[in-house]
N, C-alpha and C positions, 0 to 999 in steps of 0.2 A: 188325336192321332188314330189312324186305322191300322190294324194288324191283320195280316193275311197269312194263313197257314195252309200249305198244301200237303196232301198225302195221296198215296195210291200208286206212286211210281214203282218201277221195278224192272226186272229182266223177263222178257217174253220172246217166244219164237215168232218168226214171221207168220202172219195169218192169225195170230192170237189177239186177245183183247185185254184192255186195262181200263179202269175207271179212276180218274183223278177227282179229288175233292178239294175244295178250298173254302175254309170258313173264315168269315170276316168278323172282327170285333172292334170296339172303339167307336169313334165318331163317323159312322157310316151313312148318315143321312144324305150327304151329297154324292154318294157313290152310286150314281144312276146306272152306270155301265160296268159290268165285270167281264173279264175276258181271260183267255189263256194265250200266252206267247211261248215261243220256244227258241232256243239258241243251240245250234250244233257247233262243234269245234270248227273254227275257221269261217263261220258264216255269221251274218248279221241276225239279230233278233227279229223274229217275224210274228205277226199276229196269226194265231191259229183259228180262234173263234171268239166271239163276243156275244153277250146277251144283255139287254136292257132290263130294268126293273119290270117293265110291262111285257117282256117276253120276246121282243124282236131280236132276231139272231143274224149274225154274219159269220161266214166261214171263208178261210183261205181256199182257193181253187184246189190245192193239193190234197185237201182233206174232205172235200164235199162228198157226201155219200158214205163216208166211213166214220166220221166223228160226229157226235151230237153234244151240244152244250145245253145245259138246263140250269135253272136257278130256283132255289127254294127260299123265297124271301123271308118266310117265317123263321127259318133256321140260319139266315144270313150265309147261305152256302151255295156255291156254284159247282157244277159237276162237268166233267168232260168224259163222255163215254167214247172210247177209242176202239174201233173194230178193224179187222183186216189190216193189222199193223204191218208196216214195211220197214226194212232196215233204215231207209232214209227218214223215218220218223224219229230215229234216235236223237235225243237232245235233252237238255235241261228244260223242263216246262215250268213256266212262271205264271202264277195267278196275279192279276192286276185289276185295279178298280179306279174309276174316275168318273167325272160328270159326263163325258162323251168319249167315244173311241179315239178321236183326234187328240184329245187332251191327255190321254193316258201316258204316252211316252215321256212327256216333260213334267206333267203335273199329277200323275196318278200315284197310287200306293202299290207297292209290290211285295210279293211274298219272297221267301228264300229260295224257292225252286225245288223241284223234285226230278230226279233222274229217271228217264225212260230209255231203256236200251232194248232194241229189237235185233235179235240174232237171225242170221240167214241160214 
């Protein structure tokens, strides 16, 4: 089994920054892709950013230029640096891992989530 633990969420003012961290443990050999998803009240869960073991990245259009995902394979940790935060970024952010981005929603492993709240 794969265990994912997120940290780094909190309350910030618009324009501020946060860095989320997710550390994976367990049977992670097959977890080629790790990513961050978020879910705001009344909205569907959406992909924010993803990174492969080799460093290839994908971002949602809404966060391009503001968020950066990175991965430290030696530490089994993925990060999400969030800059220029907006109130619409407020959501629970979940770390997820799976063989591919497409496989994560149904077959991936998920963390418990960390709350990010951006005040206006």
